[in-house]
C-alpha positions as CSV (number, residue, x, y, z in Angstrom):
1,M,0.2,0.2,-0.1
2,K,1.3,3.4,-1.0
3,T,1.4,6.3,1.3
4,L,0.0,9.8,0.3
5,H,1.6,12.5,2.1
6,V,-0.5,15.8,2.1
7,H,0.5,19.0,3.3
8,K,-2.3,21.4,4.2
9,V,-2.9,24.9,5.9
10,I,-5.6,24.6,8.1
11,E,-7.7,27.7,7.1
12,K,-10.9,27.6,9.5
13,D,-10.9,25.7,12.6
14,S,-11.3,22.3,12.8
15,E,-11.8,21.6,9.6
16,I,-9.7,20.0,6.4
17,H,-10.6,20.0,2.8
18,L,-9.0,17.2,0.3
19,T,-9.0,17.1,-2.8
20,N,-8.0,15.6,-5.9
21,L,-7.1,12.2,-4.0
22,P,-6.1,9.3,-5.9
23,Y,-9.0,7.1,-4.7
24,K,-12.3,5.8,-6.1
25,K,-15.6,6.1,-4.3
26,G,-16.4,3.5,-2.1
27,Q,-12.7,2.7,-1.1
28,Q,-11.5,2.6,2.4
29,V,-8.8,4.7,3.4
30,E,-7.3,5.6,6.7
31,I,-6.6,9.3,7.6
32,T,-3.8,10.2,10.0
33,V,-3.6,13.8,11.1
34,Q,-0.7,15.2,12.7
35,P,0.7,19.1,12.9
36,E,4.1,19.7,10.9
37,P,7.2,20.2,13.6
38,V,7.7,24.4,13.7
39,E,11.4,25.4,12.6
40,K,12.6,27.7,15.0
41,E,13.1,31.2,14.1
42,V,16.9,32.0,14.6
43,S,17.2,34.9,16.7
44,R,19.7,37.6,17.0
45,P,20.7,39.2,19.8
46,L,19.5,42.5,20.5
47,T,21.6,45.6,20.4
48,A,21.9,47.4,23.2
49,R,19.7,50.2,21.7
50,Q,16.7,47.6,21.1
51,L,17.5,46.0,24.8
52,L,16.9,49.8,26.0
53,N,13.6,49.9,24.0
54,S,12.7,46.7,24.7
55,G,10.6,47.3,27.9
56,L,12.8,44.6,29.9
57,I,14.9,47.0,31.8
58,G,13.7,47.8,34.9
59,I,10.9,45.3,34.3
60,W,11.5,44.5,38.4
61,K,11.2,48.1,39.4
62,D,8.0,47.8,41.0
63,R,8.4,44.2,42.5
64,T,8.1,44.9,46.6
65,D,9.0,41.1,46.9
66,I,12.1,41.3,44.8
67,Q,14.7,43.1,47.6
68,D,17.8,42.3,45.9
69,S,17.4,42.1,41.8
70,V,20.8,40.8,41.0
71,A,20.1,37.7,43.7
72,Y,17.1,37.0,42.2
73,A,18.0,37.2,38.7
74,R,20.7,34.8,39.3
75,M,18.7,32.5,41.2
76,L,16.0,32.0,38.3
77,R,19.2,31.5,35.8
78,E,20.5,28.5,38.3
79,K,16.8,27.0,38.8
80,A,16.7,27.2,34.5
81,Q,19.9,25.5,34.4
82,R,18.7,23.2,37.1
83,S,15.3,22.3,34.9
84,R,17.4,21.5,31.8
85,D,20.0,18.6,33.0
86,F,17.0,16.5,33.5
């Protein structure tokens, strides 16, 4: 049995329309649908100006639960590193 691979873009939620298939009326087929893997977009590092304009600088300034933002950032990085080790 030959497998036919058809790539479609979902244009309306919950619907896929297939036409011009090489099968005849009454023939039974099995249809499996799976999303195509999304390619990761390669991002370039921000320039200093882009970083300053991004809204990230000073994002924690009004947080009352963070006393030392440098220590807090270090803790977040270490926590993220440990979670990737598993």
